[in-house]
Phi, psi and omega in degrees: 000118180270125181270167180262147171062226184274196184234137173260112180263132178258104194254126178280139179245164178295145182279322181217301183278123186288345174291346183271060183227125187286155173304315179302319184291321177299314178299324183293311182297327175290339188260350185272166180288328177199158175254127185265107191241144175295312179230107184300321182293318175300315182291326177300318179304314182294319180292319177301319183302323185257011175059050178258114181253077184227141177308142175247128176249128181291130179217106187214178186305334184270349181234351190300324181294324183282320186271343182308309185297325177293322178291321175296319178301317183287326175296321179295332180280351178118353177288154178239144183231153177247121175264121176233158173253183178293327179199141177083208185266127178297158176085343180290320177213028186232165172297159177135332180303319179301315183292315183298318183295314180294321179298314184294317176301329181275358178087012181279140179289127177250126184234122177282135178250102196284160181176208185298141179207116180272347188240010182305321183274000182244010175274173179274353180285138173264131182241121181240133172261126189225141176290135182312320183287353183247003183299306183299317181297317182298314182296320184291319178297323181291320178298315182294333175285351173115010183257016185300331185267002178289139174298134187218146176234132170254110182260127181238134177054048181301138178069003180256180183306314184260037179300135177213138179236117176249129186246155177168186166289162177303319183294323184290325179284326172302317176295319181299310184280348171294327181264335191230080183297137183278160178238150177091195184273137191233136175233130175253130178243129182234125182295147176291172179298149174288123180300155182288152174298136186226136179290165179291327180293322179291324177296319180293323173298315181293325175298320181291322176297321184289321180294321175303336176277354178091016181285144176290167181295325178296321177291318182299316179300313185300314182299314183294330175286309187284322190277320188242356178075024181288136175306145185307311182300315182293318176303319176298315178297313181290327182292334180260008177293000000 
C-alpha cells in the first residue's frame, strides 16, 4: 500500500531505562518535522539525552480531537511526524489511535518503529503470526466463526523494504487475500470484541469493587473502559468519585 505525502511513525520509547532506545528510533525522531508527545516535558528529557533537536507538539486525550485534522493535513502536504507516548509502545493505553486511524483513512503511510512494550501480551487485540500461504484460509475461518466484522490489520514485512499494512474488516481482508496471496513474513492483528453496553449504576458498582481491592483511580478508569466499554470521560469521573 503506497501512502500519500509524509509518514506517521509510531515510535516505541524506553519504559524505564533510557538506554533501551534503538538507533532507528533516534534517527527517526531526528528526521521528522515534529514529535507528537503525550507529555512534552517527559519526552524532552529523552530527546535531550540523545541530542534530538526537533519541535515537540503536545498530543493527548484532551486535544487529540481538535488537533488531528490539522496534523493529517500537514502529513498530506508532505511533512512526517513521530508519535510517542510517555513510555513503551504508543496506542496500547495512550492517545494516538485517533490520529493513526485518520492518517490511514487518508492514505498516509503509517510505519511502526519497534521497541519496548510492557503490555503487548495484556491487550484485547489478538496478534497472530501466520505463514503467508495460510493467511487467506485463516481469515476466512475466523470470519465464518463470527469475527468477520472486527477491525483487522494484516502487516507484512514489518520494518523491511516492502513493509505493508492493510486495514479493513476481517471479512474484507479475507476476500482480498483470497485473490491476492501475501508474500514474506505476516502478522495479523484483530480487534477484540466490542464490550457490551453497561449502565452507569453497573459501572459505579464495578468501580466500588475495584477501589475495595485497593486499585488506584487510574487503574479503575482503565478497567471500566477496557472491561465494560465505558467512555473515557465517564470512566474517569466514576474512578474519582
